[in-house]
SETOR-186516 format. One record per residue: x, y, z of N, C-alpha, C in turn; residue in one letter; residue number from 1. Coordinates in steps of 0.02 Angstrom, whole numbers, plus 50000, padded with zeros to 5 digits. Layout:
<rs>
    n.px    n.py    n.pz   ca.px   ca.py   ca.pz    c.px    c.py    c.pz   r     k
       X       Y       Z       X       Y       Z       X       Y       Z   a   NUM
...
</rs>
This chain:
<rs>
    n.px    n.py    n.pz   ca.px   ca.py   ca.pz    c.px    c.py    c.pz   r     k
   48462   49288   50526   48463   49227   50485   48528   49224   50445   m     1
   48562   49168   50445   48626   49160   50411   48615   49155   50335   a     2
   48660   49187   50297   48658   49185   50224   48708   49132   50200   m     3
   48714   49128   50133   48759   49080   50103   48830   49088   50129   e     4
   48862   49033   50144   48929   49035   50172   48979   49063   50122   r     5
   49025   49105   50146   49080   49130   50104   49145   49103   50134   y     6
   49174   49055   50099   49236   49025   50123   49282   49013   50064   y     7
   49343   49039   50069   49393   49030   50016   49454   48995   50047   r     8
   49462   48930   50034   49520   48895   50062   49587   48924   50039   p     9
   49586   48958   49982   49647   48990   49957   49675   49039   50009   e    10
   49630   49072   50044   49652   49120   50095   49686   49086   50153   l    11
   49664   49025   50169   49697   48988   50223   49768   48968   50201   d    12
   49776   48949   50138   49844   48933   50113   49888   48995   50119   v    13
   49861   49053   50101   49900   49115   50106   49915   49133   50178   l    14
   49869   49118   50223   49882   49129   50295   49940   49085   50318   r    15
   49941   49023   50296   49996   48978   50313   50062   49007   50289   c    16
   50062   49032   50228   50123   49063   50200   50144   49123   50241   f    17
   50096   49165   50261   50111   49224   50302   50143   49204   50368   a    18
   50116   49151   50400   50146   49128   50463   50217   49103   50452   f    19
   50228   49063   50400   50295   49037   50388   50345   49093   50374   l    20
   50322   49147   50343   50364   49205   50333   50386   49234   50400   m    21
   50338   49244   50444   50354   49272   50510   50400   49226   50549   v    22
   50385   49161   50546   50427   49113   50583   50498   49114   50557   f    23
   50507   49116   50491   50575   49119   50462   50611   49182   50484   a    24
   50576   49237   50487   50608   49300   50506   50633   49299   50578   s    25
   50602   49257   50619   50622   49252   50690   50672   49196   50704   h    26
   50686   49155   50654   50730   49098   50666   50792   49096   50621   t    27
   50788   49124   50561   50846   49123   50516   50892   49181   50533   v    28
   50956   49168   50547   51002   49222   50565   51018   49267   50506   p    29
   51032   49329   50520   51049   49376   50467   51124   49382   50456   g    30
   51163   49337   50484   51236   49339   50480   51260   49289   50428   d    31
   51297   49314   50379   51323   49270   50326   51370   49216   50354   q    32
   51406   49232   50407   51454   49184   50435   51419   49120   50458   s    33
   51357   49126   50478   51319   49067   50499   51314   49016   50442   f    34
   51304   49041   50381   51295   48997   50323   51362   48972   50296   f    35
   51415   49009   50309   51481   48986   50287   51501   48922   50323   r    36
   51477   48913   50385   51491   48851   50421   51465   48790   50384   q    37
   51409   48800   50349   51377   48744   50313   51400   48742   50240   a    38
   51450   48784   50222   51478   48786   50155   51424   48802   50102   h    39
   51378   48846   50121   51327   48869   50075   51356   48926   50034   i    40
   51351   48925   49967   51378   48979   49926   51351   49047   49947   p    41
   51393   49098   49945   51373   49165   49969   51309   49192   49936   p    42
   51301   49181   49871   51242   49207   49838   51178   49174   49863   r    43
   51181   49109   49873   51123   49073   49900   51110   49094   49972   i    44
   51164   49101   50010   51156   49124   50080   51125   49193   50082   a    45
   51146   49236   50036   51119   49304   50034   51045   49303   50017   d    46
   51025   49258   49972   50955   49252   49954   50914   49227   50013   l    47
   50941   49178   50050   50906   49151   50109   50896   49206   50161   i    48
   50950   49243   50174   50947   49296   50225   50896   49349   50204   v    49
   50897   49368   50140   50851   49420   50116   50778   49397   50120   s    50
   50766   49334   50100   50698   49307   50103   50673   49304   50175   a    51
   50717   49283   50221   50698   49279   50291   50685   49348   50321   a    52
   50727   49396   50303   50717   49464   50327   50651   49492   50300   a    53
   50636   49477   50237   50572   49498   50209   50513   49462   50240   g    54
   50527   49406   50273   50474   49370   50307   50440   49409   50362   g    55
   50475   49459   50389   50444   49501   50440   50381   49535   50414   a    56
   50378   49544   50347   50320   49576   50317   50262   49527   50310   f    57
   50270   49466   50335   50213   49421   50340   50157   49452   50382   g    58
   50176   49495   50428   50126   49531   50469   50083   49574   50423   v    59
   50114   49608   50375   50075   49649   50327   50028   49606   50287   d    60
   50050   49546   50268   50007   49501   50231   49948   49480   50274   l    61
   49959   49467   50338   49904   49452   50384   49855   49511   50386   f    62
   49881   49572   50391   49838   49632   50393   49794   49635   50330   f    63
   49825   49625   50272   49788   49630   50209   49734   49575   50204   t    64
   49753   49514   50221   49706   49458   50220   49646   49470   50266   l    65
   49661   49489   50327   49609   49498   50377   49560   49552   50355   s    66
   49587   49608   50332   49544   49664   50311   49501   49645   50251   s    67
   49532   49609   50204   49494   49588   50145   49435   49544   50165   f    68
   49448   49494   50207   49396   49446   50225   49341   49480   50266   l    69
   49360   49518   50316   49310   49549   50359   49268   49600   50321   i    70
   49301   49640   50278   49263   49689   50238   49216   49654   50190   t    71
   49239   49599   50160   49197   49560   50114   49135   49535   50150   t    72
   49144   49506   50210   49087   49479   50248   49039   49534   50268   l    73
   49065   49592   50288   49022   49647   50308   48985   49676   50247   l    74
   49018   49679   50190   48984   49704   50130   48928   49657   50109   l    75
   48940   49592   50114   48887   49543   50098   48828   49550   50146   r    76
   48844   49560   50209   48790   49570   50258   48750   49632   50242   e    77
   48785   49686   50225   48751   49749   50208   48709   49741   50145   s    78
   48735   49704   50095   48698   49694   50033   48631   49658   50044   n    79
   48632   49608   50087   48573   49566   50097   48526   49595   50150   v    80
   48555   49618   50205   48514   49641   50262   48497   49715   50257   c    81
   48534   49752   50216   48522   49823   50211   48557   49865   50263   g    82
   48588   49833   50312   48623   49868   50365   48671   49820   50399   a    83
   48716   49847   50439   48764   49806   50476   48743   49801   50549   l    84
   48749   49741   50575   48737   49729   50646   48804   49737   50682   d    85
   48819   49798   50703   48885   49814   50731   48896   49777   50797   v    86
   48844   49772   50837   48850   49737   50901   48869   49664   50890   t    87
   48837   49632   50842   48853   49562   50826   48925   49556   50802   a    88
   48948   49605   50763   49017   49604   50739   49066   49605   50797   f    89
   49054   49650   50845   49098   49655   50903   49098   49590   50943   y    90
   49040   49560   50950   49036   49496   50987   49075   49442   50950   l    91
   49072   49442   50884   49110   49392   50846   49185   49402   50855   r    92
   49207   49465   50855   49279   49478   50864   49301   49457   50934   r    93
   49260   49472   50983   49277   49453   51052   49285   49378   51057   v    94
   49238   49341   51029   49239   49268   51035   49294   49236   50993   l    95
   49314   49268   50939   49367   49240   50897   49436   49256   50924   r    96
   49447   49317   50946   49514   49340   50962   49532   49337   51036   i    97
   49487   49359   51078   49506   49372   51147   49518   49310   51191   l    98
   49482   49255   51183   49497   49198   51228   49569   49175   51223   p    99
   49595   49163   51164   49664   49142   51157   49712   49198   51175   l   100
   49694   49259   51155   49737   49317   51169   49749   49325   51244   y   101
   49694   49326   51283   49702   49336   51355   49728   49273   51389   f   102
   49710   49215   51362   49738   49153   51390   49814   49152   51384   g   103
   49839   49171   51325   49911   49171   51315   49944   49227   51356   f   104
   49912   49285   51359   49940   49340   51399   49945   49320   51472   l   105
   49895   49284   51497   49898   49260   51566   49956   49211   51575   l   106
   49965   49166   51526   50021   49119   51530   50088   49155   51527   a   107
   50091   49207   51486   50154   49245   51480   50173   49279   51545   a   108
   50123   49299   51584   50137   49334   51646   50145   49287   51706   t   109
   50127   49224   51698   50131   49178   51755   50178   49119   51745   t   110
   50175   49089   51685   50212   49027   51674   50275   49035   51632   l   111
   50275   49085   51589   50329   49090   51539   50398   49097   51571   a   112
   50402   49130   51628   50467   49142   51660   50501   49076   51680   r   113
   50460   49026   51695   50489   48961   51714   50509   48920   51652   s   114
   50487   48941   51593   50501   48904   51532   50554   48937   51488   l   115
   50558   49004   51492   50600   49042   51446   50651   49083   51486   v   116
   50716   49074   51472   50767   49114   51505   50757   49188   51490   p   117
   50766   49230   51539   50764   49303   51531   50695   49329   51511   d   118
   50643   49289   51519   50575   49314   51504   50560   49372   51551   e   119
   50537   49428   51522   50524   49487   51563   50469   49529   51530   n   120
   50411   49530   51560   50356   49571   51537   50334   49616   51594   l   121
   50362   49677   51598   50346   49723   51653   50271   49738   51656   p   122
   50250   49759   51715   50178   49770   51727   50148   49821   51678   l   123
   50186   49873   51660   50158   49923   51615   50142   49893   51546   k   124
   50181   49844   51525   50166   49810   51463   50105   49764   51471   y   125
   50101   49730   51527   50044   49686   51540   49979   49726   51536   v   126
   49978   49784   51568   49918   49827   51568   49902   49849   51496   v   127
   49954   49870   51460   49944   49893   51391   49917   49838   51346   a   128
   49946   49778   51351   49922   49722   51311   49851   49703   51331   f   129
   49836   49706   51396   49769   49689   51420   49716   49737   51393   a   130
   49737   49799   51379   49692   49850   51352   49694   49850   51275   l   131
   49727   49800   51245   49735   49796   51173   49771   49857   51145   l   132
   49819   49881   51184   49860   49938   51164   49934   49920   51168   c   133
   49949   49855   51163   50018   49833   51170   50065   49863   51119   g   134
   50039   49878   51059   50082   49908   51008   50105   49977   51030   n   135
   50062   50015   51064   50082   50082   51087   50132   50078   51143   w   136
   50129   50024   51183   50181   50014   51234   50249   50004   51201   a   137
   50249   49967   51145   50312   49957   51108   50336   50022   51077   c   138
   50289   50063   51054   50308   50129   51026   50340   50172   51080   v   139
   50312   50171   51140   50336   50215   51193   50398   50189   51228   l   140
   50402   50124   51239   50455   50096   51282   50499   50044   51248   w   141
   50486   50030   51184   50525   49979   51150   50495   49910   51159   g   142
   50527   49860   51128   50501   49792   51131   50520   49759   51197   y   143
   50473   49726   51230   50492   49688   51290   50523   49622   51270   p   144
   50568   49596   51312   50596   49530   51299   50547   49479   51327   h   145
   50496   49465   51287   50441   49423   51312   50410   49384   51255   s   146
   50384   49326   51272   50349   49285   51223   50285   49319   51199   v   147
   50262   49370   51236   50201   49406   51217   50213   49461   51166   a   148
   50276   49475   51149   50291   49530   51104   50252   49529   51038   s   149
   50243   49471   51005   50207   49472   50941   50134   49495   50946   p   150
   50107   49499   51006   50037   49519   51012   50026   49592   50993   l   151
   50080   49630   50981   50072   49700   50961   50029   49706   50898   w   152
   50037   49658   50851   50000   49663   50788   49925   49649   50798   s   153
   49909   49607   50847   49839   49594   50863   49807   49659   50890   v   154
   49845   49697   50929   49820   49761   50954   49803   49808   50897   s   155
   49846   49812   50847   49833   49856   50790   49768   49835   50754   i   156
   49761   49771   50742   49701   49747   50708   49638   49763   50747   e   157
   49640   49751   50812   49579   49761   50851   49562   49835   50859   e   158
   49613   49878   50860   49599   49950   50861   49565   49971   50796   q   159
   49588   49943   50740   49557   49959   50676   49485   49933   50673   f   160
   49475   49870   50695   49408   49840   50690   49359   49867   50742   y   161
   49384   49905   50789   49339   49940   50834   49303   49997   50796   l   162
   49338   50026   50747   49311   50083   50710   49281   50063   50643   c   163
   49308   50011   50611   49291   49997   50541   49217   49983   50530   w   164
   49182   49942   50570   49111   49930   50556   49069   49994   50563   p   165
   49089   50038   50608   49053   50102   50615   49063   50145   50553   l   166
   49124   50145   50527   49138   50182   50465   49099   50152   50407   i   167
   49097   50085   50403   49061   50053   50349   48986   50066   50353   m   168
   48959   50067   50413   48888   50079   50420   48870   50150   50399   r   169
   48916   50197   50412   48903   50268   50397   48917   50284   50324   r   170
   48971   50255   50297   48993   50274   50229   49003   50212   50185   w   171
   48956   50166   50186   48964   50104   50149   48972   50115   50074   v   172
   48943   50169   50048   48949   50183   49976   49009   50228   49960   h   173
   49048   50245   50010   49107   50286   49998   49170   50253   50026   r   174
   49169   50188   50030   49225   50152   50061   49290   50160   50022   l   175
   49285   50165   49956   49346   50174   49916   49381   50239   49936   t   176
   49343   50292   49942   49371   50357   49962   49400   50353   50033   m   177
   49365   50320   50078   49389   50313   50147   49454   50274   50149   v   178
   49456   50218   50113   49516   50176   50113   49576   50212   50083   a   179
   49565   50248   50028   49619   50287   49999   49643   50340   50048   v   180
   49596   50370   50084   49615   50419   50135   49658   50388   50190   g   181
   49643   50326   50209   49684   50292   50260   49754   50278   50235   l   182
   49760   50261   50170   49827   50251   50141   49867   50316   50144   v   183
   49835   50372   50129   49869   50437   50132   49889   50453   50204   v   184
   49844   50441   50251   49860   50453   50322   49921   50412   50343   v   185
   49923   50350   50321   49978   50305   50338   50044   50332   50311   s   186
   50044   50353   50248   50105   50379   50217   50128   50443   50251   f   187
   50082   50489   50263   50100   50552   50295   50127   50541   50365   v   188
   50096   50494   50402   50121   50478   50469   50192   50452   50466   t   189
   50207   50406   50420   50275   50380   50414   50324   50436   50394   r   190
   50302   50479   50349   50346   50535   50329   50364   50578   50388   l   191
   50315   50595   50429   50328   50637   50488   50374   50600   50537   c   192
   50363   50536   50547   50404   50497   50593   50476   50492   50567   l   193
   50484   50481   50502   50551   50477   50472   50587   50543   50480   v   194
   50553   50598   50467   50585   50664   50472   50605   50681   50544   l   195
   50572   50649   50592   50589   50660   50662   50636   50606   50689   h   196
   50662   50564   50645   50712   50515   50666   50684   50458   50708   g   197
   50623   50437   50694   50592   50383   50733   50631   50318   50727   a   198
   50633   50280   50781   50667   50215   50781   50617   50160   50764   i   199
   50642   50098   50759   50603   50042   50732   50533   50035   50762   h   200
   50525   50025   50827   50457   50012   50853   50410   50072   50845   p   201
   50439   50133   50841   50397   50192   50835   50362   50196   50767   q   202
   50389   50162   50718   50357   50158   50652   50322   50090   50644   i   203
   50359   50037   50658   50335   49968   50646   50271   49953   50685   w   204
   50265   49979   50746   50209   49962   50790   50157   50018   50795   c   205
   50165   50069   50755   50120   50127   50758   50058   50115   50715   n   206
   50000   50114   50745   49939   50099   50709   49930   50145   50648   t   207
   49941   50209   50658   49929   50257   50603   49979   50248   50546   l   208
   50038   50221   50562   50088   50210   50510   50080   50143   50475   a   209
   50033   50102   50498   50026   50033   50472   49958   50020   50442   r   210
   49924   50074   50423   49855   50066   50398   49852   50046   50325   l   211
   49905   50057   50286   49898   50046   50214   49885   49973   50194   d   212
   49918   49922   50223   49899   49854   50202   49827   49837   50222   p   213
   49804   49864   50279   49736   49852   50301   49687   49886   50253   i   214
   49702   49949   50236   49658   49987   50191   49656   49956   50122   a   215
   49712   49930   50098   49714   49900   50031   49677   49834   50029   c   216
   49678   49797   50084   49637   49737   50088   49563   49755   50083   g   217
   49543   49810   50115   49474   49833   50111   49457   49855   50040   a   218
   49504   49890   50007   49493   49912   49938   49481   49852   49892   l   219
   49519   49800   49902   49511   49740   49861   49443   49708   49873   l   220
   49420   49710   49936   49354   49683   49951   49299   49723   49917   a   221
   49307   49789   49916   49258   49832   49882   49256   49815   49807   v   222
   49316   49805   49779   49320   49788   49708   49286   49721   49695   r   223
   49298   49671   49737   49268   49606   49726   49193   49607   49738   q   224
   49170   49651   49781   49098   49656   49793   49061   49677   49730   n   225
   49095   49712   49686   49064   49733   49623   49070   49680   49569   k   226
   49128   49646   49568   49138   49594   49518   49193   49547   49542   r   227
   49182   49482   49534   49230   49431   49556   49298   49443   49524   e   228
   49350   49438   49565   49418   49449   49540   49443   49386   49504   i   229
   49461   49394   49441   49488   49338   49402   49547   49364   49361   t   230
   49599   49323   49356   49657   49339   49314   49677   49275   49277   v   231
   49712   49283   49223   49734   49225   49184   49790   49189   49221   s   232
   49801   49125   49205   49855   49087   49238   49923   49121   49232   p   233
   49937   49152   49174   50001   49185   49165   50009   49244   49211   g   234
   49957   49285   49217   49960   49342   49262   49964   49319   49335   i   235
   49929   49264   49350   49931   49238   49418   50003   49219   49438   r   236
   50038   49185   49393   50107   49167   49407   50150   49229   49415   v   237
   50138   49279   49372   50176   49341   49376   50164   49376   49442   a   238
   50102   49376   49466   50086   49407   49530   50120   49370   49587   l   239
   50119   49304   49585   50151   49264   49638   50226   49276   49640   l   240
   50258   49271   49582   50330   49281   49579   50349   49353   49595   l   241
   50310   49400   49568   50324   49470   49582   50315   49487   49655   g   242
   50261   49462   49685   50249   49475   49756   50305   49448   49800   g   243
   50324   49385   49787   50378   49355   49827   50444   49391   49814   c   244
   50455   49411   49751   50517   49446   49735   50522   49513   49770   g   245
   50466   49550   49772   50467   49615   49806   50478   49607   49881   v   246
   50448   49556   49912   50458   49545   49983   50530   49526   49998   l   247
   50561   49485   49954   50631   49468   49963   50675   49529   49954   t   248
   50660   49569   49903   50699   49630   49891   50692   49679   49950   a   249
   50631   49681   49979   50621   49725   50037   50664   49702   50096   a   250
   50672   49636   50102   50715   49610   50155   50788   49626   50144   g   251
   50809   49632   50081   50880   49645   50065   50895   49719   50061   h   252
   50855   49756   50022   50870   49826   50009   50830   49874   50053   f   253
   50772   49852   50077   50727   49897   50111   50744   49908   50184   g   254
   50704   49951   50215   50711   49965   50287   50645   49994   50311   d   255
   50632   49987   50375   50570   50014   50403   50583   50078   50443   v   256
   50645   50101   50442   50662   50166   50471   50701   50205   50418   v   257
   50706   50271   50429   50743   50312   50382   50705   50322   50316   g   258
   50738   50353   50269   50706   50371   50206   50684   50310   50166   i   259
   50719   50254   50174   50700   50193   50138   50630   50169   50157   k   260
   50608   50185   50218   50542   50163   50240   50486   50191   50196   a   261
   50498   50250   50167   50447   50282   50126   50434   50243   50061   l   262
   50483   50203   50041   50475   50161   49982   50458   50089   50001   i   263
   50489   50066   50055   50481   49995   50075   50409   49978   50091   t   264
   50376   50018   50133   50308   50000   50154   50259   49999   50096   f   265
   50257   50050   50052   50211   50045   49994   50226   49986   49949   p   266
   50290   49971   49939   50308   49914   49897   50284   49849   49928   a   267
   50292   49842   49993   50269   49782   50027   50193   49775   50023   v   268
   50158   49831   50032   50085   49829   50027   50064   49806   49957   t   269
   50097   49832   49906   50081   49812   49837   50094   49737   49828   a   270
   50148   49712   49857   50164   49640   49853   50110   49598   49887   a   271
   50087   49621   49945   50034   49584   49981   49969   49582   49940   c   272
   49952   49638   49909   49893   49640   49866   49901   49593   49807   v   273
   49961   49592   49777   49974   49547   49720   49965   49474   49740   a   274
   49992   49456   49798   49985   49387   49821   49912   49369   49836   l   275
   49876   49417   49864   49805   49404   49879   49764   49396   49815   l   276
   49777   49439   49766   49741   49433   49702   49756   49366   49669   v   277
   49820   49346   49671   49839   49281   49642   49803   49224   49677   a   278
   49800   49227   49744   49766   49174   49782   49692   49172   49767   a   279
   49660   49230   49762   49588   49233   49749   49570   49205   49681   l   280
   49617   49209   49634   49603   49185   49566   49613   49110   49559   s   281
   49636   49076   49612   49649   49004   49606   49586   48962   49601   l   282
   49534   48981   49640   49471   48943   49641   49484   48869   49654   q   283
   49509   48853   49714   49527   48784   49731   49466   48738   49728   m   284
   49477   48680   49700   49425   48629   49696   49417   48594   49764   a   285
   49357   48572   49781   49346   48538   49845   49390   48476   49854   p   286
   49403   48439   49801   49442   48378   49807   49516   48388   49801   g   287
   49543   48438   49834   49614   48453   49831   49654   48398   49866   r   288
   49718   48394   49849   49761   48341   49874   49780   48348   49947   g   289
   49811   48297   49975   49828   48298   50047   49876   48353   50066   p   290
   49924   48370   50022   49971   48423   50038   49936   48490   50045   a   291
   49890   48504   49998   49852   48566   50001   49806   48567   50062   v   292
   49775   48510   50077   49732   48506   50137   49772   48522   50200   r   293
   49835   48499   50202   49877   48513   50260   49890   48588   50266   a   294
   49904   48620   50208   49916   48693   50209   49853   48731   50230   l   295
   49796   48708   50205   49733   48739   50224   49721   48734   50299   v   296
   49736   48675   50327   49726   48665   50399   49774   48710   50438   h   297
   49836   48716   50416   49883   48760   50450   49859   48832   50447   l   298
   49830   48851   50390   49802   48919   50385   49744   48928   50432   g   299
   49705   48875   50441   49647   48879   50487   49669   48891   50559   r   300
   49726   48864   50578   49750   48873   50647   49805   48926   50651   i   301
   49810   48968   50599   49866   49016   50595   49866   49067   50651   s   302
   49807   49084   50678   49806   49130   50735   49844   49101   50794   y   303
   49830   49038   50809   49866   49005   50863   49940   48997   50847   g   304
   49956   48981   50784   50026   48975   50764   50063   49040   50778   l   305
   50032   49095   50759   50064   49160   50770   50072   49176   50844   y   306
   50020   49162   50883   50022   49178   50954   50075   49136   50990   v   307
   50081   49072   50974   50125   49027   51012   50197   49025   50987   f   308
   50211   49047   50926   50276   49031   50896   50335   49061   50935   h   309
   50326   49122   50961   50381   49154   50997   50399   49116   51060   s   310
   50349   49088   51093   50360   49049   51154   50408   48991   51140   l   311
   50396   48954   51087   50437   48895   51074   50504   48912   51042   f   312
   50507   48967   51004   50571   48989   50978   50618   49006   51035   i   313
   50593   49042   51085   50635   49060   51143   50646   49001   51190   l   314
   50595   48959   51197   50600   48902   51242   50653   48852   51218   m   315
   50657   48843   51152   50707   48797   51124   50774   48832   51111   f   316
   50779   48895   51129   50843   48930   51124   50867   48939   51053   g   317
   50822   48949   51005   50843   48956   50935   50888   49017   50925   v   318
   50872   49076   50951   50915   49134   50938   50985   49127   50966   p   319
   50994   49088   51019   51059   49082   51052   51102   49027   51022   s   320
   51076   48990   50973   51113   48935   50942   51151   48961   50881   s   321
   51217   48951   50880   51259   48978   50826   51285   48924   50779   h   322
   51278   48861   50797   51299   48807   50753   51242   48792   50704   a   323
   51259   48784   50640   51209   48778   50587   51160   48721   50599   t   324
   51186   48661   50610   51142   48603   50618   51101   48609   50682   l   325
   51132   48631   50736   51096   48637   50800   51039   48687   50794   a   326
   51053   48743   50761   51000   48794   50754   50943   48768   50710   r   327
   50961   48734   50657   50910   48706   50613   50866   48656   50651   l   328
   50896   48613   50691   50858   48563   50728   50814   48597   50781   m   329
   50840   48648   50814   50800   48683   50864   50742   48720   50831   r   330
   50755   48750   50773   50701   48786   50738   50646   48738   50717   a   331
   50666   48679   50691   50616   48630   50671   50576   48604   50730   m   332
   50611   48594   50787   50576   48572   50847   50526   48625   50871   a   333
   50547   48689   50867   50503   48744   50887   50442   48748   50840   a   334
   50454   48737   50775   50398   48739   50728   50349   48682   50741   l   335
   50376   48622   50752   50332   48564   50765   50292   48574   50829   l   336
   50325   48598   50881   50290   48610   50945   50236   48663   50936   a   337
   50252   48715   50898   50203   48768   50885   50141   48740   50850   t   338
   50152   48698   50799   50097   48669   50761   50054   48625   50806   i   339
   50086   48583   50847   50049   48537   50890   50007   48576   50941   v   340
   50038   48624   50974   50002   48662   51026   49947   48705   50995   v   341
   49960   48735   50937   49909   48776   50903   49850   48732   50882   a   342
   49864   48672   50859   49810   48626   50839   49768   48605   50899   a   343
   49801   48589   50954   49765   48571   51015   49724   48630   51040   v   344
   49754   48690   51038   49718   48750   51060   49656   48761   51017   s   345
   49664   48754   50952   49607   48766   50907   49550   48717   50920   y   346
   49567   48654   50925   49515   48603   50929   49483   48598   50999   h   347
   49522   48612   51051   49497   48600   51119   49484   48664   51159   w   348
   49513   48720   51138   49502   48782   51175   49464   48834   51134   f   349
   49484   48845   51072   49453   48898   51032   49386   48878   51002   e   350
   49379   48814   50985   49318   48792   50949   49253   48805   50987   r   351
   49249   48794   51052   49186   48810   51087   49166   48883   51079   p   352
   49215   48928   51080   49200   48999   51070   49180   49012   50997   f   353
   49211   48975   50950   49193   48983   50880   49122   48960   50866   l   354
   49102   48906   50900   49033   48883   50892   48983   48934   50919   r   355
   49001   48964   50976   48959   49017   51004   48958   49077   50957   l   356
   49014   49092   50926   49019   49148   50879   48970   49140   50821   k   357
   48957   49077   50801   48911   49065   50746   48841   49092   50761   e   358
   48824   49097   50825   48757   49121   50845   48748   49195   50826   s   359
   48803   49231   50819   48800   49303   50803   48822   49317   50732   f   360
   48824   49265   50690   48850   49272   50623   48794   49276   50572   t   361
   48798   49326   50528   48749   49334   50474   48775   49303   50409   h   362
   48839   49313   50395   48870   49282   50336   48925   49236   50361   v   363
   48915   49171   50356   48963   49124   50383   49024   49119   50337   r   364
   49082   49108   50368   49144   49098   50329   49163   49025   50333   s   365
   49225   49010   50357   49247   48940   50357   49207   48899   50408   r   366
   49196   48835   50393   49161   48792   50442   49203   48785   50505   p   367
   49169   48780   50563   49204   48773   50626   49227   48701   50634   v   368
</rs>
């Protein structure tokens, strides 16, 4: 029997922000000379480059958001039902994630080569992604030049969610200790990798090295399960500005390899938690304005936005464009195409699976 719906539109707005971060990191060049063509002052150009580089950590924000929401829903189910229906959870994940995931992977292996120059997804990567282990393929062999490359983060999430409901069912009253343990595991893993001279994908795509934003999202859910998270408007603004500032600083000063990684990742996780706390304290009214409704809708289709964005960035040749205006126009075209296709995918392809997913749902979240 379904319980009271738990839906926070604030989280959809934050999802939209996370996607735009990732999109900017894949489209804004890191070369100052690009901005000199447009006569942009060096300090402003440096800020743009840093913010875009920090946009790569939008993936961490997705991790934190996802873990918070899923842990919250499972805790509510446990509170009311007295236990977790793990089988139903797995069915919900399958129906939410896998149809679009495998549909896009199929397109990447069959159609993408005719749309994207130099598209190349070797068979070993196809097999790894099909087994939801694409991140480990990137760890072992590096990033493929393929529109399917961003799916590595989906692999990390699904590996975690394969284990998390079992952990929650066994240690539901010790989740704080478990989550803190995962943060420690993540830090120790990165330390070992750094000491052994690991390169970018060996850290960035390593599940064990990327657990802290996921674990901290779960910690926040445990905290909210005890008492609703509220902060004053002043603290909310400080959290928003501080979180964005840390992410920008991480893009400028930080690194995900070498000794800097030991500081960068924890700082980014703290920034993601700050942004999530700020969003949760907003308590959006139902009669929000059209601009906010648009952001909420983009957050609702953010999974599709993330899956499709690399296809259109490469299809429109954004990385190969060196003229300022041309690159801007191509990036905007890629963004518009991504939004249109993700919206069509959500309404005409994903929705039937989402309606079926409702049959296995005990605590409902956003309306389908």
